[in-house]
N, C-alpha and C positions, 0 to 999 in steps of 0.2 A: 691652568690656574689651580691654586691649592684650595684647601678648605679651612674654615676656622671653627673653633670649639669654645663655647662659653662654659666655664667651670663654675658650678654653683653647688653649695652644700645641699645634699639630699636630692639632687637632680642629675640624672644621667644625661649626658649630652655628647653627641658626636655627629659627624657627617660621614655617611657611607657613599663614596663616589663609586657607583656600580656601573661599569661599562656594559655594553652588550646591546644587540639589536632587539627591537620589540618583535616578538613572534606573533603569529596569527592569533587573535583573540576573538572571543565571541561575546562576552559580557564584561562591561566595565563599571566599576563602582563610581558613583556620582559624588557623594559628599566628601569633604575633606576637613581636616583640622588645622589648616594653614593659618599662620599669624595674619597674613594679608587678606584673608577672606572676610569681608565686612559682616556677613551673616553669622560668623562665629562669635560675634561680640554682642552683648545685650543692648548696646546703643546703636547697633546697625552700622557701625563705622570702625575703621582701623584706629587703634590708639595713637595719640600724637604726643608732642613734647610736654604738654601741661597735664597729661593724664596720669592717674595711678592705675596700673594694671593689676587685676586681682584674679588669680587662679585659686579655685577652691582647694584647700589643703588635702582633702580626702579623695579628690577626683584624679584618677590615673589618666594621663594624656601624653600624646606625642604631637609635637608642634613643629612644622617645617617653617623656616624663616628665610625669605628670599632676599631681603634688603636690610640696610642699617636702620635702626630706630633709636630715637632719643626719647626717654621717658622720665617723668618725675620720680616714680617709684614703681616697684613691682613685687607682688607677693606670689610666691611659688608653691606648687604642690609638693607634697612629701615624696611622691613617686611619679616621675615623668621625665621627658627629654625634650630638648630643643635640637632640631636638626638644622644646622646653619649652612646655607648655600655659600659659595665663594663670594666674599664681599659683604655678607650679612654680619650684623653685630648689634649689640645693645650698649648704649651709653647713657650716663646720667645727664639729664637736661641742665643746662647752665642758667636757666631762667629767662633766656632771650625770647623775644616775641616770635611766635610761629604763625605765619599767615593762615595756615589751615587749621589752627587750634586755638580759636579765640577764647573759648570757655572750657577750662580743664575740669576733670572730675574723675570719679572711679568708673573704670570700664571693666566689666566682668566677662570672662571667657564662658561661652555657652556650654551646656551639658551635652556631651556626645554619647553618653551611655545608652541612650534609647535607640540608636541607629542599628537596625537589625539586619542580619544577613538575609533573612527570609521576608524582607519587605520589597515587593516587586517595583515600587516607585523609586527605589534607590539604585536601580541598575538600568543600563542602557545597552542595546545591541550595537556592536561596533564592527567595522571592517578589519581586515588584517593589518591595516595601517594604524588602527586605533581611532580612526575618525568615526563619528556616528553613522550608522547605516542609513542610507536615504530611505525615505518613506516609499512603500511600494505595496503590492497586493498581498504580501505575506505578513502575518502576525503570529504571535504565540499565545496559547492559552496561559492563564495566570501562573500555574505551577511551573511553566517553562520560561517565564520571564526572569526567574531566579536561576543562577547557574546550575546546570544539570551535571550528572556524574562524568560525562565525557567532554565537558566544556573547558575552554581556556578562560581564565579570569585575569583581569588586569586592574591594578591600582595605578593610576597615571603617574608618570615620573615626576619628581620634585613635588610630591604631595605627601602629607601625613594623614593618618586616618585612625579611627577607632571603631570597631565593629563587633556587635554582639552575635555570637554564633550559637545561641541557644537553639537546640534542635530536638526533635522526637526520635531521631536516629543517632546511634552512637558515633558513626563516622560519616562525614560529608566528603564524598569522593569527587575529585576534579582531575582533569588532564594536566593542567599546569596553572601556576599562579605567577604573575609578574608583579614585582615590587621594586620601586625605585629604578625602573628601566631594566631590571634583570629578570629573565624568565627562569623560573624554577620548575623544571619539567621531569625530575626524577625523584623517587622517594628519598634518596640520600641527600640531594641538594635541598629539598624542603626540610628534612630533619635537621640539617645543619643550620638553616635559617631560624628554625624554632628555638634552637639553643642560644641564639644571639640575644642581646639586650632589648631589641626593639619589638620582637614578636609579642611578648606578654603585654606590652603597652598598646599594641595595635589590635590584638584579638583577645576577646574575653567571652566567657559563656561555657556551657557544658558540651557543645558540639566540637568534635575534633576534625579539623580539616586534614585530608589525606590526598597527596598528589600521587597519581599512578603513572603519568607519562604516556598513557595509551588512549587512543581514540576508540570510537565505536567500531567493533570488529564485524558487524553484521550489515550487509548492504540493504537489508530490509528495514534498517533503523534500530535504534535502541530506546527503550523507555527512559524518561528523564530521571526518575529515581527520587522525586520530591513528594510522592504521594503521602508518605507518613507525616510530612510537614504541611500538607494541604490546609488544614485548619489554621495553622500559624500564618501561612501566606495570606489566606483570605481575611483573617483578623486584621493583619497589617494593612491590607488593601482597603478594607471597609473603614478602618480608622482614619485613613487618609482622605476618604471620600465622604465622610459624614456618617459613618456607622450603618449605612444601609445601601443596598443595591439600587441603581436607578430603575424607575418604573418602566418596564418594557411596553412597547406598543401592541404586542400580541397578547391574547388572553391566556394562553398556556405556553409560556416560553420553554425552549429547550434548555437542558442542563448538560453541556458537554463535560466529559471527564477531564479533570484538571482545571476547570474554569469555575470561578467563584460565583458568578451571577448568571441568571438565565438570559438567553438571547433570542432574538427574532432572526429567522433565517433557515438554515438547513444543516443537518449533520449526516454524514455517510460513514458507516462502519464497514471496512473491507476485511474479508478473510483472504489470506494470501498464501502463496506457495514459495518454496525456496528460490524461485526465479525472480521474485519481486525486488525491484530496486527503488527505494524510497526517493532518493534525490533525483533520479531520472524521471520518475513519475511526477514529482512536483514540478520539474522543469517543463514537462510535457503539458501539464494543466495550465501553467502560466502562459506558455507560448500559444497554445491552441484555443484557450478559453478566456483567461483573465486579461489577456492583451487586447481583446476585442473592445472597440469603443463603447459598445452597448453595455459592457460589464465594467466600465471604468470605476464605479463606486463599490465594487465587490471585493472583499478581502477574504483570504483563506488561511487557516492554520491546518497543518497536516503533520502528524507524528504517530509513532507507535505508542500505544497505551496498553495497560492490562486491565481487563474488565472482569470483575468478580463473577463467578458462575453461580447460577441458581438452579435448584432442583425442587420442583413442586412448590415453588415460592419460598424455599428456604435458602439463605445465602450460604455458599460453600466457601471454604478457606482457599480453595484453588482459584486461579484466574487464567484467563486465556488472552494471548496477545492478539491485537488487531490494529489496523491502521484507521485512525480517526481523522476525518476531514470535517472541519468546521467552516461554514460559509456565512458571512454577514454582509450587509450592504449599508449604504448611507441614506436610504429612503426612510421616510417618516409616515406616521399615520397609518392608513389602510394599506399603503404601498410598502410598509416596512417589511423587509425580508423577501419581497417578491423577486427581485433580481437574483438574490442568492438562491432562491428556489429554482429559478430557470437554469442557473449554472449547474446546480445539483442534478437536475433532470438530464442535462447534456452529459454530465459525467456518467450517470447510470446508463444512458444509451450507448456511450462509448464502451463501458464495461461489458454490456451485452454483446457487443460486436468484437471487441479486441481483448477482453479480460484475460482469456487463457494465455495469449501471447505476452501479456504484461505481467503475468504471475499473480493474477487476481482470480480467486475461485468463486467469490460471491460478494455482493454489496447490499447493504440495507440503508435506505434513506428515510429520514424523518424531517418534517418541515413545520414551521410555525411562522405565520405572517400576520400582518395587521388585520387581514380580512378572514383568516381561517384559524382554527385551533390546531394545536400540534397533533401529529399522529404519524404512524408508520405508513409511508406511501408505497413502498415496495421492496421486495427482496428479489434480486436478480442473480440466480445461480448461473455459473458459467457452464458447468457440466450438467448432464441430464440427471444423474443420480449422485448426490453428495453423501459424505459420511454422516451428516446430520439426518438425512432422509433414512438411511439404513438404520441408524440408532433409534430413530423414531418408530420405525416399523417393528423392530425387535422389542422395544418397550411396550408397544401396543399388544403384540402377541403374548408377551409375558403377563401383562395385566389381564387379558381375556382368559388366559389359561388359569391364572390364580382364582378369578371369579368362578369359572366352571368347576374347579376343584372344591372350593368352599360350598358351592351349590350342591354338588353330589354328596358331600359329607353332611349335608343338612344344616350347616352353620350359616347359610345365607338364604334368605327367602326373597 
């Protein structure tokens, strides 16, 4: 079947029939600007034959149209496009009665300018088929609910969209972007798409999307890369939930890196060696612990993060990579976080026994439950003497030597 194109003054209009299989994707954009989506109209319904359709003249928009529509009148934007599927069309209403359109009126297209790239509520995890990922024991901290630098991004086929890419980083890196069923997974293919007429109507904002075509090269995992936009992500998330975090059941909730609100449960920070394999370790924890019936309500987020270093209480510009495990559960009241705490304890016991073989040099656990305050529960080094121990001893000796020198010089009493 062919495609149709509606030619209107001041309105770019075409249909790109883009063949190609949908590649494996990780995060999919949820909203659209389709003509047939009822929520895109101020009256909550699709326009019908007795309606006057009104697009704001100064709003840039791309609109996908799936089917034919008869309308009384239509006011168009100065800059925009209609993307017509095969068989789609617009015709002037002849005034005949439409059973689904008893009372005509002006129907306005909703403003899509506010839909932001860094809004976690507008993305969903998907399988390689593009279907939503089934709910399970694995979740993501808030910064990782938005596409990370090595993720595949998909905009569903036969949908139009407009997305604000305002960012605190000059370039937003991704492995690939799929638009209209076509996967763009090389810098050149993405550059070619950006030069087309649709891209400026779909993407706006100061952030520049960059397709690299490469996945994470490190088996120990790669940091998401959204830390600079963490405040933007949290602002969008809190705006959607009423401008404040939910009140946790524990007195001193934990604050995982990359997460917007405090949690009841447990966190574990792992120091690792080059032998550590993040995916294999995640699978191991799911199979050995989270699959147990007694831990059915426990969920886990695990990823590599970069933690800022401190020296004598002063924040350093440098950061150290570590593996962060976040554990939460579905218990309430005084029991909130207690199941997650038990899973964390089991993980720490496993590290003490098998950590070296797994590529884990040490682990630090913190817990906060409905019945206890948060606090560091334990540090389990795998080797007897770690680099941190050696550095600590050297620092202590230098400090004592300095004090002795100042005492002998008479500058210290």
